C-alpha positions in Angstrom: 222.6 54.8 26.1 224.8 52.7 23.8 223.9 52.9 20.2 223.5 49.3 18.9 224.5 48.4 15.4 223.2 45.1 14.1 224.3 43.5 10.9 223.5 40.2 9.3 226.3 40.5 6.9 228.6 41.0 9.9 227.8 37.6 11.1 227.0 35.5 8.1 227.0 31.8 8.9 228.3 28.9 6.9 225.6 26.4 5.9 225.7 22.8 7.0 227.2 20.7 4.2 224.8 18.0 3.0 227.0 15.1 4.0 229.1 16.7 6.7 228.4 17.9 10.3 229.9 21.4 10.2 230.0 23.6 13.2 228.1 26.8 12.4 230.6 29.6 12.7 230.5 33.3 11.9 232.8 35.2 9.6 234.5 36.8 12.5 235.3 33.4 14.0 236.8 32.2 10.7 238.8 35.4 9.9 241.6 35.0 12.5 242.1 31.3 11.7 242.2 31.7 7.9 245.6 32.1 6.3 244.2 32.9 2.8 240.8 34.3 1.7 240.3 35.1 -1.9 238.0 34.8 -4.9 239.2 32.5 -7.7 238.0 31.2 -11.1 238.9 27.5 -11.7 240.7 27.3 -15.1 241.6 23.7 -15.4 240.8 20.5 -13.5 242.6 17.2 -13.6 242.4 13.9 -11.6 245.1 13.1 -9.1 245.9 10.0 -7.1 246.3 10.7 -3.4 245.1 7.4 -1.9 242.1 9.3 -0.5 238.9 11.0 -1.7 241.0 14.1 -2.4 241.2 13.4 -6.1 240.8 16.7 -8.0 243.5 19.3 -8.6 242.6 22.6 -10.1 244.5 25.6 -11.5 242.9 29.0 -10.9 243.0 32.7 -11.6 242.8 35.0 -8.6 239.9 37.5 -9.0 240.2 39.3 -5.7 242.5 39.0 -2.7 240.8 39.6 0.7 243.5 38.2 3.0 246.8 36.4 2.7 249.0 35.6 -0.3 247.3 33.3 -2.9 250.6 33.1 -4.8 251.7 30.6 -2.1 248.8 28.3 -3.0 249.9 26.5 -6.3 246.7 24.4 -6.7 243.2 23.9 -5.3 242.2 20.4 -4.3 238.7 18.9 -4.0 236.9 15.6 -4.4 234.9 14.2 -7.3 232.8 12.2 -4.8 232.0 15.3 -2.8 228.3 14.6 -2.8 228.8 11.1 -1.4 230.6 11.7 1.9 233.8 13.7 2.2 233.7 17.3 3.5 235.2 18.6 0.3 234.0 20.5 -2.7 234.0 19.2 -6.3 234.7 21.7 -9.0 234.8 22.2 -12.7 236.6 24.6 -15.0 234.7 27.9 -15.0 233.5 27.7 -11.4 234.1 30.7 -9.2 234.8 30.1 -5.6 235.2 32.0 -2.4 238.4 30.2 -1.2 239.2 30.0 2.5 242.3 27.8 2.9 245.9 27.4 4.0 248.9 26.7 1.7 247.5 23.2 1.0 244.7 24.7 -1.2 242.2 22.2 0.1 238.6 23.3 -0.5 236.8 22.0 2.6 233.0 22.5 2.9 233.3 23.5 6.6 236.1 26.0 6.1 234.1 28.9 4.9 234.8 28.2 1.2 231.9 28.1 -1.2 230.9 28.2 -4.8 229.8 31.7 -5.9 226.9 32.5 -8.2 225.5 29.0 -7.9 221.9 28.6 -9.1 220.1 25.3 -9.3 216.9 24.3 -11.1 214.8 25.8 -8.4 216.5 29.2 -8.8 218.2 28.9 -5.4 221.3 31.0 -5.0 224.3 30.5 -2.8 223.1 33.2 -0.4 225.3 32.0 2.5 228.5 32.3 0.5 227.6 35.7 -1.0 226.9 37.0 2.5 230.1 35.6 3.9 232.1 37.1 1.1 230.7 40.6 1.9 231.5 40.1 5.6 235.1 39.2 4.8 235.4 42.3 2.6 234.1 44.5 5.5 236.5 43.0 8.0 239.4 43.5 5.6 238.5 47.1 5.1 238.2 47.8 8.8 241.5 46.1 9.6 243.3 48.2 6.9 241.7 51.3 8.4 243.2 50.3 11.8 239.7 49.9 13.3 239.5 48.5 16.8 238.6 45.0 15.5 240.2 42.8 18.2 238.9 40.1 20.5 239.6 42.2 23.6 237.5 45.1 22.4 234.7 42.7 21.4 234.6 41.2 24.9 234.7 44.6 26.5 231.8 45.8 24.4 229.7 42.7 25.1 230.3 43.1 28.8 229.2 46.7 28.7 226.2 45.8 26.7 225.2 43.2 29.2 225.7 45.4 32.2 223.8 48.3 30.6 221.1 46.4 28.8 219.9 43.6 31.0 217.2 45.7 32.7 215.7 46.5 29.4 214.8 43.0 28.4 211.7 42.0 30.4 211.0 38.3 29.9 214.6 37.4 29.1 217.5 36.4 31.3 221.2 35.8 30.6 221.8 32.1 29.9 225.4 32.1 28.7 228.1 34.6 28.2 230.6 33.0 25.8 232.8 36.1 25.6 235.7 34.2 24.1 233.3 33.6 21.1 232.0 37.2 21.2 228.5 35.9 22.0 226.0 36.2 24.8 222.8 34.2 24.8 219.5 35.1 26.5 216.7 32.7 27.4 213.1 33.8 27.2 210.1 32.8 29.2 208.5 31.3 26.1 211.4 28.9 25.6 213.0 30.9 22.8 216.6 32.0 22.9 218.4 35.0 21.5 222.0 35.3 20.5 223.8 38.6 20.5 227.2 38.4 18.7 229.4 41.5 18.4 231.4 42.0 15.3 234.2 44.4 16.3 233.9 48.0 15.2 230.7 50.0 15.6 229.6 49.7 12.0 230.4 45.9 11.9 227.9 45.9 14.7 225.8 43.2 16.3 224.0 40.2 15.0 220.7 39.5 16.8 219.1 36.2 16.2 215.9 34.7 17.8 215.1 30.9 17.7 213.4 28.6 17.4 210.7 29.8 15.2 208.2 27.6 13.3 209.0 26.5 9.8 205.9 27.7 8.0 205.8 31.4 8.7 204.2 33.6 6.0 205.8 36.9 5.1 203.6 39.0 7.4 204.4 36.8 10.4 208.1 37.2 9.6 207.6 41.0 9.5 205.8 40.9 12.9 208.6 39.1 14.6 211.3 41.1 12.9 209.7 44.4 13.8 209.9 43.6 17.5 213.7 42.9 17.7 214.8 46.4 16.7 212.7 47.9 19.5 214.9 46.2 22.0 218.3 47.0 20.5 218.3 49.8 17.9 217.8 53.5 18.2 214.2 54.4 17.9 214.7 56.2 14.6 216.2 53.2 12.9 213.6 50.9 14.3 210.9 53.2 13.0 212.6 53.2 9.6 212.4 49.4 9.4 208.7 49.4 10.2 207.9 52.1 7.8 209.8 50.4 4.9 207.9 47.2 5.6 204.6 49.0 5.7 205.3 50.8 2.4 206.5 47.7 0.6 210.0 49.1 0.1 211.8 45.8 0.1 212.9 42.9 -2.1 212.4 39.2 -1.2 214.8 36.5 -2.3 213.6 32.9 -1.7 215.3 29.5 -1.6 214.2 26.2 -0.3 215.8 26.8 3.0 215.6 30.5 3.6 213.9 33.8 2.8 216.1 37.0 2.6 214.3 40.4 2.7 216.4 43.4 1.8 214.9 46.8 2.7 215.4 49.8 0.5 216.9 52.2 3.0 219.0 55.2 1.7 221.7 54.9 4.3 221.6 51.4 5.7 222.0 47.9 4.3 219.0 46.5 6.2 218.0 42.9 6.1 215.7 40.2 7.6 216.7 36.6 7.3 214.2 33.8 7.9 216.0 30.4 7.9 213.4 27.7 7.6 215.8 24.7 7.9 217.6 26.0 11.0 214.5 27.7 12.5 215.7 31.3 13.2 215.0 34.9 12.3 217.8 37.4 12.2 217.3 41.2 11.8 220.3 43.4 10.9 221.6 46.5 9.4 225.0 47.6 8.1 225.8 51.3 8.0 227.1 52.5 4.6 230.1 54.8 5.0 
C-alpha cells in the first residue's frame, strides 16, 4: 500500500484580500510562475506619480532569497489606498514582506506576497503568509536536492493514488480529477467534498481538506473530524500518534478571527490541524522532518 504523506504547509493557501477577489492557490501552483521569491525589509518609502493607484515606491534590504535574483528588482511598488480597492499592498519603513513578484517589483495581494509578523489589536497573526513562506522554503530545498518535484510526477502519483485508493473510501466518489492542477476532488454522500492535492516529493506530501464544515465548531468537534481523516489516508501508526497527542493535550492552539491552527507536539513530524471558519474547511496534515 502507498504511504501517504499529508502536509498543510505543503499546500498553504493565500487568503482572499479584503477588497479583491483572489483565486485561492497553493504554494506549489505559485512556485513555477514566480520569478522572484524573497523576504525583504522595507527601508524607505516615497510617493510616486504613476497616473494610477500604484503610488508607493519602497527601497528594501533582502533578508532571505528563496528563488530568483532580487538584485534585478530595484524597488517595490504598492498603493497607499490599498484598503479602498486596488489589489495592492501598502507598506511602511520597517515592514517585513514575503515578496513574490517579477522584475517590476509590484506587491500584489493575489500574488502570494504578504506582510510577515503582522499582529493587529485582536492578536491575530498573518498565519497564511507564515505558512506560505515555510512551503516555499521546503520547495526550494527539495529542488536544490534534485528531488522529483515535477508536474509529471505529481500527476502520475495522483493517478496511482486514485487507482489504488478508490475502493478504500466508502461513501465517497470521484467528482473531478484536475490533474493539471495536481488535485483530485471527492464528493461524499453527506454533501461534503474532499480535496487531495499532491505536493511533489514524498515528504512534501499531500494536503487533505474536507468542506464545508459549520462555522461554530468547538475544539473537541474539530478534533473529532480531524481524527477521522488520517484513518483514511495515513499509516495506522501516524494516525494513532495524532489521536494520542490530542487525548494527552500535547498541542498548542493559535486563534485568529478567521481560523484556528492546532500544532501537535510530535517528535518526528510537523503535525497540524487547521480549521478555517471563514472559508469553512478543516485540513489535517503533517510534514516529516528530515
